[in-house]
C-alpha positions in Angstrom: 12.9 2.4 28.4 16.4 2.3 29.7 17.7 2.5 26.7 16.4 5.4 25.9 17.9 6.8 28.9 21.1 5.9 28.3 21.6 2.6 30.5 24.1 -0.6 28.4 21.5 -3.0 28.6 22.7 -7.5 28.3 21.2 -10.6 29.2 21.4 -14.2 29.1 19.0 -16.0 27.8 17.3 -19.1 26.6 17.0 -16.9 23.0 12.9 -17.7 22.7 11.2 -14.4 22.9 14.6 -12.6 21.2 12.2 -11.6 18.2 9.7 -8.7 17.5 10.2 -5.8 19.8 12.6 -7.8 21.8 14.7 -7.8 19.1 15.4 -5.1 18.0 15.3 -2.9 20.9 18.4 -5.7 21.6 19.4 -4.5 18.2 18.7 -0.9 19.2 20.5 -0.8 22.4 22.0 -4.2 23.9 25.3 -4.8 24.4 25.0 -8.5 24.3 23.1 -11.1 24.2 24.3 -14.7 25.3 21.7 -17.7 24.3 22.7 -20.5 26.4 21.7 -23.8 24.2 23.3 -27.0 25.1 21.5 -29.2 22.8 22.6 -29.7 19.4 19.8 -31.0 17.5 16.0 -30.6 18.3 15.6 -33.3 19.4 18.6 -33.5 22.7 17.1 -29.8 23.3 13.8 -30.7 23.5 14.7 -33.5 25.8 17.5 -31.0 28.0 15.2 -28.6 28.2 11.6 -30.3 29.0 10.2 -28.6 25.5 8.7 -29.5 22.9 10.4 -30.2 19.6 10.3 -27.2 18.0 11.4 -24.9 20.2 15.0 -25.7 18.5 14.4 -24.2 15.1 12.1 -20.9 16.7 15.3 -20.7 18.6 17.7 -21.0 15.4 15.6 -18.5 13.6 15.6 -16.1 16.3 19.2 -16.0 16.3 19.6 -15.6 12.4 16.9 -13.0 12.7 19.1 -10.9 14.9 21.8 -11.6 13.2 21.1 -10.2 10.2 19.7 -7.2 11.7 23.9 -5.7 11.2 23.6 -5.0 15.0 26.4 -3.8 16.8 24.5 -6.1 20.1 26.9 -9.0 20.9 25.2 -12.7 20.1 26.9 -15.6 22.0 26.9 -18.6 23.0 26.3 -20.4 26.6 27.6 -24.3 25.2 27.6 -26.6 28.4 29.8 -29.7 27.9 28.0 -33.0 29.5 28.3 -36.5 28.7 26.0 -36.3 26.2 26.8 -34.1 25.0 30.5 -33.9 24.3 30.5 -35.7 21.2 29.1 -32.9 19.0 30.8 -29.7 19.7 32.4 -29.5 16.3 28.9 -30.5 14.4 27.2 -26.8 16.7 29.5 -25.2 16.5 29.2 -24.9 12.6 25.7 -24.5 13.1 26.1 -20.9 15.3 28.5 -19.7 12.6 25.5 -20.5 9.9 23.5 -19.4 12.3 25.6 -16.0 12.3 26.6 -16.0 16.2 29.7 -13.3 17.3 31.3 -16.3 19.7 30.6 -19.2 21.2 31.4 -20.1 24.8 32.5 -23.6 26.0 32.8 -24.7 29.3 32.3 -28.3 31.2 29.3 -29.1 33.7 29.9 -29.4 37.2 28.9 -32.1 38.7 30.1 -31.5 42.5 31.5 -29.2 45.3 34.2 -31.2 45.0 36.4 -30.8 42.0 38.1 -34.4 41.6 34.8 -35.7 41.0 33.5 -33.3 38.7 36.8 -33.3 37.4 36.5 -37.5 36.9 33.6 -36.7 35.7 35.1 -34.5 32.9 37.9 -37.4 32.3 35.9 -39.7 30.2 35.9 -37.9 27.1 38.0 -35.2 28.1 40.1 -35.1 25.4 37.6 -36.5 22.5 36.8 -32.5 23.4 40.0 -30.9 23.3 40.2 -32.5 19.7 37.1 -30.9 18.8 37.4 -27.0 20.1 41.0 -27.5 18.3 39.3 -27.8 15.2 36.3 -25.3 16.1 38.8 -22.8 16.0 39.6 -23.2 12.7 35.8 -22.2 12.0 37.4 -18.6 13.8 37.3 -15.1 11.4 36.9 -11.7 11.8 32.6 -12.3 12.5 33.7 -15.3 15.0 35.4 -16.7 17.7 35.9 -19.5 20.0 35.5 -18.5 24.1 37.0 -21.6 24.9 36.9 -22.4 28.9 37.3 -26.2 29.1 39.1 -27.0 31.5 39.9 -28.2 34.8 38.7 -27.4 37.8 40.3 -26.7 41.3 39.5 -30.1 43.9 37.6 -26.9 46.2 35.8 -23.7 45.7 37.0 -22.1 49.1 36.4 -18.3 49.5 38.4 -16.0 51.8 35.6 -12.9 51.8 32.5 -12.7 54.4 30.0 -10.3 51.7 29.3 -10.9 48.1 29.0 -7.6 46.2 27.7 -9.9 43.4 24.7 -9.7 44.1 24.2 -6.2 44.3 24.3 -5.9 41.0 23.6 -9.9 39.5 20.3 -10.5 41.2 18.3 -13.8 39.7 14.1 -13.4 38.8 12.6 -16.7 38.9 9.5 -17.8 37.1 7.9 -18.9 40.8 8.4 -14.7 40.9 10.5 -15.4 43.4 14.9 -13.6 43.7 17.7 -15.0 44.1 20.8 -14.0 45.1 22.6 -15.5 42.2 22.3 -18.3 39.2 23.8 -20.6 41.7 22.2 -20.7 44.0 18.4 -20.2 41.7 15.8 -22.7 43.0 17.8 -22.8 46.1 16.4 -22.1 49.9 19.4 -21.0 50.8 19.9 -18.2 47.7 15.9 -17.9 48.1 15.9 -14.0 49.8 12.0 -13.3 48.5 8.9 -12.4 46.6 7.6 -10.2 44.1 4.5 -11.8 43.7 2.5 -9.8 45.1 4.8 -6.4 45.4 6.6 -4.3 42.3 10.4 -6.1 42.8 11.3 -2.0 42.8 9.7 -2.5 46.8 11.4 -5.4 48.2 14.9 -4.4 46.6 14.9 -2.0 48.8 12.9 -3.6 52.2 14.8 -4.0 55.6 13.4 -7.9 54.3 15.9 -7.7 51.7 18.7 -5.8 53.2 19.2 -7.8 56.2 19.3 -11.0 53.2 21.8 -10.0 51.8 23.9 -9.3 55.1 23.1 -13.2 55.5 24.8 -15.0 52.8 28.9 -15.8 53.9 30.8 -16.5 51.3 33.6 -18.4 53.0 31.0 -20.4 55.5 27.5 -20.6 52.3 29.3 -20.9 49.3 32.2 -23.3 49.2 31.1 -24.3 45.4 31.2 -22.5 42.5 31.2 -19.8 41.5 31.1 -17.9 38.5 31.4 -14.4 39.9 34.3 -15.2 42.2 37.1 -13.7 40.5 34.6 -10.1 39.7 34.1 -10.6 44.1 38.2 -10.5 44.5 38.1 -7.5 42.5 35.2 -5.5 44.0 37.1 -6.3 47.2 40.3 -5.0 46.4 38.8 -2.1 44.5 36.7 -1.2 48.2 38.9 -1.7 50.1 41.3 0.4 49.0 41.8 4.2 50.9 39.3 5.8 49.5 41.0 9.1 50.1 43.4 8.0 47.3 41.4 5.9 45.2 41.7 8.1 42.3 45.2 7.9 42.0 47.0 4.9 40.2 
């Protein structure tokens, strides 16, 4: 219904339901899909996600089938590097290209809100990952790209703004029927906005309860950690601080 109304659609997903009607809908109306899949084979994926051994092959099959629909919807992969999967970057890249995905985004896992601790964690295998990424880039062509976000983290994650406009765009609805401010704070008390277990999302979102909760979250105090939306917030604050009478002028 959203696609038919002209609204652009995208999703972050584990890919387990990317088949039949859902796949067809995104193939027709979707702009992009990004699947998070940090295991490199059935055994590692089952261990990481606490799922059945058959789940990995099912997700890969969903990718292949979606790619075969020849849609303009971009199919991407998130591969988060840790001390378990770092030795399989190139191997997994080859599998993803063979499955027909359009790009593979590679990044490092954060193990602490102190960037130094996360950097020390990665130092043990950083050079191996760098080498594999360079080899993986040789697989790039007109249909497949590597998005290399594997780099050292800043030591601190300070924010100098008091409101988070990104919460208005990237709200998270958890499997527990609760609504969270963002994926960095999903399933935490600090990120909890409220519950939609016994009401519609629309009713909750426009409630005084939610408006009050959104105002209470202060990034300069509550978000001293890595934030995927930090750069977007900086851009939004810059835009919102422009003189509204002159905003149409470059």
